[in-house]
Legacy VTK file of the C-alpha trace (Angstrom):
# vtk DataFile Version 3.0
C-alpha trace
ASCII
DATASET POLYDATA
POINTS 277 float
38.454 -25.103 12.777
38.261 -25.788 16.480
35.119 -27.138 18.066
33.354 -25.425 20.963
34.477 -27.974 23.527
38.182 -27.333 23.147
38.619 -23.586 22.687
37.298 -22.258 25.991
37.718 -22.925 29.732
34.096 -22.389 30.754
30.820 -24.286 30.413
29.440 -23.978 26.878
25.722 -23.184 27.080
25.174 -23.199 23.327
27.352 -22.971 20.224
27.310 -23.051 16.462
29.688 -22.892 13.521
28.994 -20.352 10.747
31.479 -20.291 7.877
34.865 -19.444 9.332
33.461 -18.598 12.748
32.738 -20.654 15.833
30.395 -18.867 18.226
29.701 -19.972 21.775
27.838 -18.645 24.784
30.059 -19.589 27.705
29.428 -19.468 31.451
32.224 -19.126 33.993
31.869 -19.996 37.641
32.111 -17.496 40.497
35.747 -16.730 41.358
36.946 -19.213 38.752
40.642 -18.907 37.907
41.655 -19.501 34.313
45.375 -19.974 34.316
47.796 -18.550 31.806
47.056 -19.885 28.309
47.014 -18.940 24.615
44.497 -19.367 21.805
45.405 -20.564 18.343
42.953 -18.194 16.637
41.986 -14.561 16.993
38.731 -14.050 18.861
36.151 -11.554 19.972
34.751 -11.792 23.511
31.563 -9.930 24.477
30.958 -9.853 28.223
27.229 -10.371 28.713
26.966 -10.770 32.495
29.354 -10.499 35.400
32.948 -9.438 34.873
36.396 -10.810 34.119
39.786 -9.575 35.339
42.391 -10.284 32.701
46.145 -10.519 33.319
48.311 -9.956 30.263
51.990 -9.538 31.028
52.261 -6.688 33.556
48.786 -5.337 32.758
45.648 -6.156 34.745
42.231 -4.963 33.557
38.659 -5.711 34.630
35.926 -5.918 31.997
32.229 -5.731 32.858
29.013 -6.176 30.906
28.874 -4.747 27.375
32.648 -4.777 26.998
33.904 -6.215 23.715
37.426 -7.632 23.578
39.505 -8.521 20.565
42.407 -10.818 21.269
45.005 -11.750 18.688
46.188 -15.378 18.536
49.059 -16.818 20.583
48.901 -14.073 23.220
49.436 -15.376 26.772
46.810 -14.223 29.270
44.892 -15.399 32.357
41.482 -14.558 33.834
39.924 -14.236 37.258
36.118 -14.375 37.211
34.079 -12.036 39.470
32.197 -13.176 42.570
29.012 -13.214 40.534
30.465 -15.386 37.776
30.310 -14.361 34.114
28.651 -15.208 30.825
30.352 -14.284 27.547
29.805 -14.640 23.826
33.027 -15.926 22.299
33.625 -15.711 18.543
36.610 -17.770 17.420
37.863 -16.515 14.025
39.489 -18.801 11.497
42.649 -17.262 9.926
41.240 -17.843 6.431
38.162 -15.756 7.337
40.421 -12.899 8.446
42.527 -13.247 5.300
39.450 -12.821 3.096
38.548 -9.656 4.981
42.115 -8.335 4.528
41.688 -8.589 0.769
39.317 -5.630 0.986
40.846 -3.436 3.726
43.379 -3.426 6.564
41.865 -5.147 9.588
42.487 -5.132 13.324
45.694 -6.874 14.314
46.387 -5.826 17.917
44.476 -6.851 21.010
42.147 -4.140 22.275
38.944 -3.545 24.251
35.834 -1.555 23.397
33.305 -0.110 25.839
30.120 1.348 24.461
29.374 2.847 21.098
28.170 1.392 17.817
30.577 -1.561 17.938
29.062 -2.871 21.159
25.605 -2.431 19.676
26.706 -4.571 16.734
28.154 -7.185 19.075
24.833 -7.496 20.897
23.050 -7.824 17.556
25.468 -10.633 16.716
24.565 -12.350 19.969
20.866 -11.951 19.164
21.256 -13.567 15.759
23.371 -16.329 17.287
20.453 -17.215 19.583
17.813 -17.291 16.803
19.148 -20.570 15.386
17.431 -20.339 12.001
19.027 -20.575 8.586
18.578 -16.880 7.820
20.543 -16.027 10.940
23.611 -17.656 9.411
23.727 -14.969 6.728
23.087 -12.286 9.332
25.862 -13.611 11.576
28.447 -13.468 8.765
27.345 -9.958 7.814
27.260 -8.583 11.382
30.582 -10.253 12.270
32.183 -8.455 9.306
30.568 -5.248 10.551
32.072 -5.772 14.015
35.501 -6.378 12.475
35.216 -3.312 10.278
34.116 -1.027 13.104
36.831 -2.434 15.436
39.444 -1.838 12.747
38.202 1.707 12.173
38.210 2.577 15.866
41.658 1.078 16.386
43.005 3.103 13.460
41.563 6.308 14.934
43.091 5.534 18.319
46.483 4.982 16.702
46.204 8.355 15.031
45.230 10.029 18.316
47.106 8.157 21.094
45.571 8.813 24.512
47.996 9.983 27.230
48.175 7.859 30.372
46.336 10.439 32.517
43.424 10.443 30.051
43.177 6.663 30.139
43.122 6.878 33.943
40.328 9.442 33.763
38.224 7.163 31.568
38.917 4.215 33.857
37.782 6.307 36.814
34.470 7.042 35.055
34.007 3.332 34.298
34.637 2.339 37.912
32.474 5.042 39.518
29.822 5.734 36.875
26.978 5.364 39.394
28.367 8.129 41.626
28.308 11.896 41.083
31.355 12.681 38.948
31.921 16.413 38.534
34.483 17.239 35.848
36.623 19.027 38.435
36.773 15.917 40.618
37.942 13.729 37.749
40.478 16.340 36.689
41.880 16.643 40.203
42.192 12.872 40.457
44.372 12.671 37.337
46.237 15.929 37.989
45.155 18.132 35.079
43.046 21.288 34.646
39.317 20.597 34.076
39.322 22.536 30.778
42.295 20.536 29.508
40.570 17.291 30.537
37.332 18.292 28.800
39.035 19.297 25.530
41.381 16.333 25.354
38.672 13.798 26.288
36.414 15.093 23.518
39.213 15.125 20.946
40.410 11.592 21.661
37.133 9.805 22.475
34.750 11.895 20.369
32.410 12.553 23.307
32.297 14.690 26.430
33.084 13.354 29.900
29.421 13.751 30.855
28.360 12.031 27.642
30.655 9.104 28.405
29.279 8.806 31.943
25.773 8.619 30.469
26.927 6.094 27.862
28.403 3.812 30.529
25.246 4.131 32.636
23.020 3.281 29.676
25.139 0.226 28.835
24.856 -0.917 32.463
21.095 -0.351 32.454
20.736 -2.166 29.127
22.040 -5.363 30.665
19.940 -4.956 33.840
16.784 -4.458 31.769
17.037 -8.069 30.625
15.811 -9.018 34.068
12.670 -8.162 35.982
13.951 -5.290 38.111
11.822 -2.147 38.278
12.948 0.811 36.195
13.326 2.928 39.334
15.707 0.389 40.889
17.766 0.156 37.681
17.859 3.971 37.469
19.238 4.218 40.993
21.800 1.458 40.470
22.975 3.123 37.269
23.322 6.503 38.974
20.545 8.330 37.162
18.937 9.481 40.417
19.178 9.148 44.210
15.910 7.269 44.446
13.512 9.906 45.747
12.260 11.144 42.384
12.151 7.596 41.105
10.322 5.958 43.966
7.932 8.608 45.210
5.063 10.363 43.434
3.357 13.520 44.581
-0.131 12.569 45.783
-1.638 15.898 44.727
-0.694 15.308 41.091
-2.477 12.650 38.998
-0.215 9.952 37.613
-1.196 10.672 34.009
-0.211 14.367 34.455
3.259 13.747 35.857
6.006 14.062 33.253
8.431 11.124 33.261
12.020 12.042 34.116
14.202 11.985 30.958
16.307 9.071 32.216
13.174 6.983 32.861
12.024 7.610 29.302
15.445 6.530 28.015
15.390 3.338 30.050
11.832 2.555 28.900
12.909 2.868 25.282
15.923 0.629 25.906
13.703 -1.989 27.513
11.296 -1.893 24.553
14.179 -2.279 22.090
15.703 -5.070 24.152
12.430 -6.958 24.238
LINES 1 278
277 0 1 2 3 4 5 6 7 8 9 10 11 12 13 14 15 16 17 18 19 20 21 22 23 24 25 26 27 28 29 30 31 32 33 34 35 36 37 38 39 40 41 42 43 44 45 46 47 48 49 50 51 52 53 54 55 56 57 58 59 60 61 62 63 64 65 66 67 68 69 70 71 72 73 74 75 76 77 78 79 80 81 82 83 84 85 86 87 88 89 90 91 92 93 94 95 96 97 98 99 100 101 102 103 104 105 106 107 108 109 110 111 112 113 114 115 116 117 118 119 120 121 122 123 124 125 126 127 128 129 130 131 132 133 134 135 136 137 138 139 140 141 142 143 144 145 146 147 148 149 150 151 152 153 154 155 156 157 158 159 160 161 162 163 164 165 166 167 168 169 170 171 172 173 174 175 176 177 178 179 180 181 182 183 184 185 186 187 188 189 190 191 192 193 194 195 196 197 198 199 200 201 202 203 204 205 206 207 208 209 210 211 212 213 214 215 216 217 218 219 220 221 222 223 224 225 226 227 228 229 230 231 232 233 234 235 236 237 238 239 240 241 242 243 244 245 246 247 248 249 250 251 252 253 254 255 256 257 258 259 260 261 262 263 264 265 266 267 268 269 270 271 272 273 274 275 276
């Protein structure tokens, strides 16, 4: 099994070995270029802060916070780190650990990326257990890591059964790039060249959620990461696209504070902050 100092190109903030896994929290410098390379083992990468642009063959993709990547071994790729730098949780997986999992069910074999949903929730739980550093967390890490692998394998199998057309992938990418802006269904449909009804039906069939639901999901994932800091809920709400600022920043003086109902998005962000803390 590789050690933490020789399986990554960033600065290792903390690391630990648990069974057939090596986990490390790794920081990458602003605009750092990681040249084309391969890894001997399969790995999961959870982007915690900042973003990475990955170049694999002819494909270039940018991954922001709360994106979980699975990369198979011996696959050439390169990275360009964002202007703000990046921090990632990297989980290097020993082949024997994967082989034991395959004894029970088919597991993920192809590189893929996950944004949002239960699998990202599990990945953040894995990061939380990784940081606890007690003996009980070792058992939790093994268990949650298997859960991440199982959920990733299940989602990959579903995607293989329902391949997404290129225009639908472009529509989802558009949402991910412009989630903080107003995104009417008709605008997204016009951008990818399909009828809004066709977009709505196909998006729901393939991704098991509506376009509006996915926009909200991406916004919540963005807000979840921002809530780790000290920013005001109103500022996070505006940055995430939940409001234009006026209902978040200004209260009506004629109405007592205790009598004003909280906007639904503010209640959601408050609950996320409580859970995060």
